[in-house]
C-alpha positions as CSV (number, residue, x, y, z in Angstrom):
1,X,36.3,1.6,29.7
2,X,35.3,2.3,33.3
3,X,32.4,3.9,35.1
4,X,34.0,7.4,34.9
5,X,34.0,7.2,31.1
6,X,30.6,5.5,30.8
7,X,28.6,8.0,32.8
8,X,29.3,11.1,30.6
9,X,28.7,8.9,27.5
10,X,25.4,7.7,29.1
11,X,24.3,11.3,29.8
12,X,25.1,12.2,26.2
13,X,23.1,9.1,25.1
14,X,20.0,10.2,27.1
15,X,20.3,13.7,25.6
16,X,20.3,12.2,22.1
17,X,23.7,13.6,21.2
18,X,25.7,10.4,20.7
19,X,26.9,9.2,17.4
20,X,26.3,5.7,16.1
21,X,29.8,4.6,17.0
22,X,29.5,6.0,20.5
23,X,26.1,4.2,21.0
24,X,27.6,0.9,19.8
25,X,30.6,1.4,22.2
26,X,28.2,2.3,25.1
27,X,26.0,-0.7,24.5
28,X,29.0,-3.0,24.3
29,X,30.5,-1.7,27.5
30,X,27.2,-1.8,29.4
31,X,26.5,-5.4,28.3
32,X,30.0,-6.6,29.3
33,X,30.3,-4.3,32.3
34,X,29.3,-4.4,35.9
35,X,25.8,-4.6,37.4
36,X,25.8,-0.9,38.1
37,X,24.1,-0.3,34.8
38,X,21.6,-3.1,35.0
39,X,18.7,-0.9,34.1
40,X,20.4,0.3,30.9
41,X,21.5,-3.2,30.1
42,X,17.8,-4.3,30.3
43,X,16.7,-1.4,28.2
44,X,19.3,-2.1,25.5
45,X,18.4,-5.9,25.4
46,X,14.7,-5.0,25.2
47,X,15.3,-2.7,22.2
48,X,17.5,-5.2,20.5
49,X,14.8,-7.8,20.7
50,X,12.0,-5.4,19.6
51,X,14.0,-4.2,16.6
52,X,14.2,-7.6,15.1
53,X,12.6,-7.8,11.6
54,X,12.7,-11.1,9.7
55,X,15.1,-10.9,6.8
56,X,12.5,-12.1,4.2
57,X,9.6,-10.0,5.4
58,X,9.7,-7.7,2.4
59,X,9.7,-10.7,0.0
60,X,6.9,-12.4,1.8
61,X,4.7,-9.2,1.7
62,X,5.5,-8.8,-2.0
63,X,4.7,-12.5,-2.7
64,X,1.3,-12.2,-0.9
65,X,0.5,-9.1,-2.9
66,X,1.3,-10.9,-6.1
67,X,-0.8,-13.9,-5.1
68,X,-3.8,-11.7,-4.3
69,X,-3.4,-9.8,-7.5
70,X,-3.1,-13.0,-9.6
71,X,-6.1,-14.6,-7.9
72,X,-8.2,-11.5,-8.5
73,X,-7.1,-11.5,-12.2
74,X,-8.0,-15.1,-12.6
75,X,-11.4,-14.6,-11.0
76,X,-12.1,-11.5,-13.0
77,X,-11.0,-13.2,-16.3
78,X,-13.2,-16.3,-15.5
79,X,-16.1,-14.0,-14.7
80,X,-15.7,-12.1,-18.0
81,X,-15.3,-15.3,-19.9
82,X,-18.6,-16.8,-18.5
83,X,-20.5,-13.6,-18.9
84,X,-19.3,-13.2,-22.5
85,X,-20.5,-16.8,-23.2
86,X,-23.8,-16.1,-21.6
87,X,-24.2,-12.9,-23.5
88,X,-23.4,-14.6,-26.8
89,X,-25.9,-17.4,-26.0
90,X,-28.6,-14.8,-25.1
91,X,-27.9,-12.9,-28.3
92,X,-28.2,-15.9,-30.5
93,X,-31.2,-17.2,-28.7
94,X,-33.0,-13.8,-29.0
95,X,-32.1,-13.5,-32.7
96,X,-33.4,-17.0,-33.3
97,X,-36.5,-16.4,-31.3
98,X,-37.2,-13.1,-33.0
99,X,-36.6,-14.5,-36.5
100,X,-38.8,-17.5,-35.9
101,X,-41.5,-15.3,-34.4
102,X,-41.3,-13.0,-37.4
103,X,-41.6,-15.8,-39.8
104,X,-44.7,-17.0,-38.1
105,X,-46.3,-13.6,-37.7
106,X,-45.3,-12.2,-41.0
107,X,-42.4,-10.0,-42.0
108,X,-41.6,-7.0,-39.9
109,X,-40.4,-3.8,-41.4
110,X,-36.7,-2.9,-41.3
111,X,-37.4,-0.3,-38.6
112,X,-39.2,-2.8,-36.4
113,X,-36.4,-5.3,-36.8
114,X,-33.9,-2.7,-35.9
115,X,-35.8,-1.7,-32.8
116,X,-36.2,-5.3,-31.6
117,X,-32.5,-5.9,-32.2
118,X,-31.6,-2.7,-30.4
119,X,-33.8,-3.7,-27.4
120,X,-32.2,-7.2,-27.3
121,X,-28.7,-5.7,-27.3
122,X,-29.7,-3.2,-24.6
123,X,-31.0,-6.0,-22.4
124,X,-27.8,-8.1,-22.9
125,X,-25.6,-5.1,-22.1
126,X,-27.5,-4.4,-18.9
127,X,-27.3,-8.1,-17.8
128,X,-23.5,-8.2,-18.5
129,X,-22.4,-5.0,-16.7
130,X,-21.3,-5.6,-13.1
131,X,-23.5,-4.1,-10.4
132,X,-22.3,-0.8,-8.9
133,X,-21.5,-1.0,-5.2
134,X,-22.2,2.4,-3.7
135,X,-21.0,1.2,-0.3
136,X,-17.4,0.9,-1.4
137,X,-15.0,3.9,-1.3
138,X,-12.1,3.6,-3.7
139,X,-9.0,5.0,-2.0
140,X,-6.5,4.3,-4.8
141,X,-6.6,2.6,-8.2
142,X,-4.2,1.9,-11.0
143,X,-3.8,-0.9,-13.5
144,X,-2.3,-3.3,-11.0
145,X,-3.8,-2.4,-7.6
146,X,-7.1,-1.2,-6.2
147,X,-7.5,-0.2,-2.6
148,X,-11.1,0.1,-1.4
149,X,-12.8,0.7,1.9
150,X,-16.2,-0.5,2.9
């Protein structure tokens, strides 16, 4: 192409007025050309190396997000399973304890039984509910993703 043709194209490039085809031609000529344009050659090589993005980066990020989501679902499901079992055991134990206590102390009225059962269910529901963390700020939440900030 020659230095006479490269200089105007280079000026146009630095002003941001080149088209993609012209930039490709300029880069090709400078890489293959003389050492007069060594600085531009170094700049083009630097940007070419910096612009490299692995081909499977998007799939790796998606897989990591899926793995994190799956792990959190498994932990959440296990936690709910164990707390449900604990709540059921507490419920049956409290019902058994209250019925045996009532048989020993005499029969309670229906209102007293209802109040005792209501108190037991209230205690169980309080023990099963997860603790509220006031130090966490929820930035985004939907059915599949939750973004929080401490």
